[in-house]
C-alpha positions in Angstrom: -2.2 -3.9 -23.0 1.4 -5.0 -23.0 2.2 -8.7 -22.7 4.3 -10.0 -19.9 7.1 -10.7 -22.4 7.1 -7.1 -23.6 7.0 -5.9 -20.0 10.1 -7.9 -19.1 11.8 -6.9 -22.3 11.1 -3.2 -21.6 12.5 -3.7 -18.1 15.7 -5.3 -19.4 16.0 -2.7 -22.1 15.6 0.3 -19.8 18.0 -1.3 -17.3 20.6 -1.7 -20.0 20.1 1.8 -21.2 20.4 3.1 -17.6 23.8 1.5 -17.1 25.0 2.6 -20.5 24.1 6.2 -19.7 25.7 5.8 -16.3 28.9 4.6 -17.8 28.9 7.4 -20.4 28.4 10.0 -17.6 31.3 8.5 -15.7 33.6 8.6 -18.8 32.6 12.2 -19.7 33.5 13.4 -16.2 36.7 11.4 -15.9 38.9 14.5 -16.1 37.0 16.5 -13.4 38.9 15.4 -10.3 37.5 11.9 -10.6 39.7 10.6 -7.8 38.1 13.1 -5.4 34.5 12.5 -6.7 34.9 8.7 -6.6 36.3 8.8 -3.0 33.5 11.2 -2.0 30.8 9.0 -3.6 32.1 5.9 -2.0 32.4 7.5 1.4 28.9 9.1 1.2 27.4 5.7 0.2 29.3 3.9 2.9 28.1 6.4 5.5 24.5 6.1 4.4 24.6 2.3 4.5 26.3 2.3 7.9 23.6 4.6 9.2 20.9 2.4 7.8 22.4 -0.7 9.5 22.5 1.2 12.8 18.8 2.0 12.5 18.0 -1.5 11.4 19.7 -3.0 14.4 17.5 -0.8 16.6 14.4 -1.9 14.8 15.3 -5.6 15.1 15.3 -5.3 18.9 12.0 -3.4 19.0 8.5 -4.8 19.1 7.2 -1.4 17.8 4.3 -1.2 20.3 3.9 2.5 19.3 2.9 1.4 15.8 -0.3 -0.2 17.3 -1.2 2.0 20.3 -4.1 4.4 20.6 -5.6 6.5 23.4 -8.9 4.7 23.7 -10.1 7.4 26.2 -10.4 9.8 23.2 -13.1 7.6 21.6 -16.8 7.7 22.3 -18.0 4.5 24.0 -19.7 3.1 20.8 -16.5 3.4 18.8 -14.1 2.4 21.7 -16.0 -0.9 22.0 -15.1 -1.8 18.4 -11.4 -1.4 18.8 -9.2 -4.5 18.3 -5.7 -4.2 19.8 -3.0 -5.7 17.5 0.7 -6.2 17.9 3.7 -7.1 15.8 3.4 -10.8 14.9 5.6 -13.3 13.1 4.3 -12.5 9.7 5.0 -8.7 10.2 8.5 -9.5 11.5 9.2 -11.7 8.5 8.2 -8.8 6.1 10.6 -6.5 8.0 13.4 -9.1 7.8 12.9 -9.4 4.0 13.2 -5.6 3.9 16.5 -5.6 5.7 17.8 -8.3 3.4 16.7 -6.5 0.2 18.2 -3.2 1.3 21.6 -5.0 1.4 21.3 -5.9 -2.3 23.6 -3.0 -3.2 23.8 -3.4 -7.0 20.1 -4.0 -7.3 19.3 -0.9 -5.2 21.7 1.2 -7.3 20.2 0.0 -10.5 16.6 0.6 -9.3 17.4 4.0 -8.1 19.0 5.1 -11.4 16.3 3.5 -13.5 13.6 5.2 -11.4 15.3 8.6 -11.9 14.9 8.1 -15.7 11.5 6.6 -15.8 10.0 9.1 -13.4 10.0 11.6 -16.2 7.2 9.8 -18.0 5.9 7.0 -15.6 4.2 7.1 -12.2 5.9 5.8 -9.2 3.3 2.9 -9.0 4.0 1.8 -12.5 7.8 2.0 -12.0 7.6 -0.2 -9.0 5.4 -2.6 -10.9 7.9 -2.7 -13.8 10.9 -3.2 -11.4 9.1 -5.6 -9.1 9.9 -3.5 -6.0 8.1 -1.5 -3.4 5.7 -4.2 -2.1 3.4 -3.1 0.8 2.3 -4.8 4.0 -0.9 -3.7 5.8 -2.0 -6.7 7.9 -1.0 -10.3 8.5 -3.4 -13.2 8.0 -3.8 -13.5 11.7 -4.5 -9.8 12.1 -7.1 -9.9 9.3 -8.8 -12.9 10.9 -9.1 -11.1 14.2 -10.6 -8.0 12.5 -13.1 -10.1 10.6 -13.7 -12.4 13.6 -13.1 -15.5 11.5 -10.8 -18.6 11.6 -8.3 -19.9 9.1 -10.9 -22.3 7.6 -13.6 -19.6 6.9 -14.5 -19.4 3.2 -16.9 -17.2 1.2 -17.6 -16.9 -2.5 -16.0 -13.8 -3.9 -13.9 -10.7 -2.9 -12.7 -7.6 -4.7 -9.6 -5.6 -4.0 -9.7 -2.1 -5.3 -6.4 -0.6 -6.3 -4.7 -3.9 -5.6 -1.1 -2.9 -6.6 1.1 -6.0 -7.0 -1.4 -8.2 -5.1 0.8 -8.8 -2.1 -1.9 -7.5 0.3 -4.6 -9.1 -1.7 -3.0 -12.4 -1.0 -3.7 -12.0 2.7 -7.4 -11.9 2.0 -7.6 -14.2 -1.0 -7.1 -17.5 1.0 -10.7 -17.0 2.3 -12.4 -16.7 -1.1 -13.1 -19.0 -4.0 -12.9 -16.2 -6.6 -10.7 -13.1 -6.2 -11.3 -10.0 -8.3 -9.0 -6.9 -8.5 -8.8 -3.5 -10.0 -5.7 -1.4 -10.7 -5.0 1.7 -12.8 -1.3 0.8 -13.5 -0.6 -1.5 -16.4 2.6 -3.0 -15.0 0.8 -3.7 -11.7 -2.1 -5.3 -13.7 0.4 -7.8 -15.1 1.6 -8.7 -11.6 -2.0 -9.3 -10.5 -2.7 -11.5 -13.6 0.5 -13.5 -12.8 -1.1 -14.3 -9.4 -4.3 -15.6 -11.1 -6.6 -12.8 -10.0 -9.5 -11.8 -12.2 -9.1 -8.2 -13.4 -12.1 -5.9 -13.6 -12.2 -2.7 -15.5 -12.2 0.5 -13.3 -15.7 1.2 -14.7 -17.0 -2.3 -14.5 -16.8 -3.5 -10.9 -19.8 -1.4 -9.7 -22.0 -1.9 -12.7 -24.5 -4.0 -10.8 -23.7 -7.3 -12.5 -22.2 -8.9 -9.4 -21.8 -8.4 -5.7 -18.9 -9.3 -3.4 -18.7 -10.8 0.1 -15.6 -8.7 0.9 -14.4 -5.5 -0.7 -10.9 -4.2 0.1 -10.2 -0.5 -0.1 -6.8 -0.3 1.3 -5.0 3.1 1.3 -7.1 4.2 -1.7 -9.4 6.9 -0.4 -6.6 9.4 0.0 -5.1 8.5 -3.4 -8.2 8.5 -5.7 -10.0 11.3 -7.4 -13.5 10.6 -6.2 -13.4 8.9 -2.7 -17.0 9.6 -1.8 -18.2 8.1 -5.1 -16.1 5.0 -4.4 -17.7 4.6 -0.9 -21.2 4.7 -2.4 -20.2 2.3 -5.2 -18.8 -0.2 -2.6 -22.1 0.0 -0.7 -23.9 -0.9 -4.0 -21.5 -3.7 -4.8 -21.5 -5.3 -1.4 -23.5 -8.5 -0.8 -26.2 -8.4 1.9 -24.0 -9.8 4.6 -20.7 -8.7 3.1 -18.1 -6.5 4.7 -15.8 -3.7 3.5 -12.3 -3.4 4.9 -10.9 0.2 4.6 -7.4 1.3 5.4 -6.7 5.0 5.6 -3.3 6.7 6.4 -3.7 9.3 9.1 -3.3 12.2 9.3 -5.4 12.3 6.2 -3.5 14.0 3.3 -5.1 13.4 -0.1 -2.7 13.0 -3.1 -3.9 11.9 -6.5 -1.0 10.5 -8.6 -2.8 10.9 -11.9 -4.4 14.4 -11.6 -4.6 17.5 -13.7 -5.4 19.7 -10.7 -2.2 19.8 -8.7 -2.7 16.2 -7.4 -5.9 17.3 -5.7 -9.0 15.1 -5.7 -12.2 16.2 -7.4 -14.2 15.1 -4.3 -12.8 16.3 -1.0 -13.2 14.6 2.3 -13.1 17.0 5.3 -12.0 15.4 8.6 -12.3 16.9 12.0 -9.4 17.0 14.4 -5.6 16.6 14.2 -4.8 13.5 16.2 -5.1 9.9 15.1 -8.0 9.3 17.5 -9.9 12.5 16.4 -9.7 11.6 12.7 -10.8 8.0 13.3 -14.0 9.4 15.0 -14.5 11.8 12.1 -14.1 9.1 9.5 -16.7 7.0 11.2 -19.2 9.7 11.9 -18.7 12.1 9.0 -17.7 9.7 6.2 -18.6 6.1 6.7 -22.0 6.4 8.4 -23.4 9.0 5.9 -22.3 6.6 3.1 -24.6 3.9 4.6 -22.0 1.9 6.6 -21.8 0.7 10.2 -18.5 0.2 12.0 -17.9 -3.4 13.0 -14.3 -3.3 14.1 -11.2 -1.2 13.7 -7.5 -1.1 14.7 -4.3 0.8 14.2 -1.6 -0.9 12.1 1.7 0.1 10.5 1.5 0.6 6.7 4.8 -0.8 5.6 6.6 -0.5 2.3 9.9 -2.0 1.1 12.6 0.6 1.1 15.9 1.3 -0.6 19.6 1.5 0.2 19.0 4.4 2.6 16.0 3.1 4.5 15.2 -0.6 4.6 11.5 0.2 4.9 9.1 3.1 5.1 6.2 3.2 7.5 3.0 5.3 7.9 0.1 5.1 10.4 -2.9 3.2 9.1 -6.4 3.1 10.6 -8.0 -0.1 9.4 -11.8 -0.4 9.6 -14.2 -3.3 9.0 -17.6 -2.0 7.8 -20.9 -3.5 7.0 -24.3 -2.3 5.8 -25.9 0.0 8.2 -29.0 -1.6 9.8 -32.2 0.1 9.0 -34.9 0.4 11.7 
C-alpha cells in the first residue's frame, strides 16, 4: 500500500503533468484563432460562474424544507410511528457555506477538473477524490444523528464500524460516541485519509469474520454501490452486538451502480424494491429487505445527501432515506 508521502508525491507529480499538458495544448493551438477561442472560453466560464452564484444566492435564503419532507399518510402506522422529522440545522448550513467558498477557488477547481479528466482513464472517481482531497460528503449532523439514535452528546459505547467510510468525514459524526472506531474502504487513497484521522482499518474480508462485534455499524450509501448488498446486510447482522444498532442510508429512488464491476456496473445480488415514490420505496426497504435480513426498524428520516461540488455547482444533492435498525426481537 502506498505511503502518505508517495500519495502526496503522486498528487503533486500528476498536477504538474496536468499543467504541462495544458500549456502544451495551448501553445499547439495558438494559431487556430486563439483570440476567439480565448474570448469564448473566458465568456463561457464567466457565464457558468455567474449562473452558479445566482443559484447559490437562492440556496442561501432557503431553509430547504423540501429536502426533509415526506408524506406520512403513505406509510403504514407501524412505520409512520418511527419517523423522525429533521430540518436544516447549523452544522448542515456550515457544510453548505464551505461548499460555496470552495466553489470560488477558481484555480483549484480548474486544476482538479483537468487532473480528474486525465486520471479518470485509469482510476475510479472515489480514488481521484481521495487523491485530490475533494468531494467530501455530508449525510447527517451530530444533532440529527443523536435524535435518530435517541442519545445525548455524552453517550458513549465501546466500538463502531463504518463500512465504505470514504474520507471519514461522515464517520467523524459518529466517532465522538465510541472509544474505538473501525472502518473499511476499497479505495487506497481514501484509506490513507482514514488512517490520517486515526481510525482502525479492517480488511474488506475481515470485519465480519466473527472475531469481534460492534455497538454501531454504519452502512451509509453503500447498498446501492456494492456488488453484494444482501450479503452485507446478513454480515452486519452477524457482526452487530446484542444491543447494537445499524444505521443505513440509501439514496432513493434506488438505482444500483457498482463502480468496480465487470458486468456493466450491475451488482451480483439484486435488490428489488416495490413502488416509485420515496415513501413507497421506504416501505419496501423495511418490509422486503431489512426485516427478511433479521432487522427491526427503530427510527428513520429523510435527509439530503450532500457532496462538495465544482466551479459549476457548489454542491450536489440526492434524497437519502436514513434508517436505524436493531436485531429483530424473537418471540
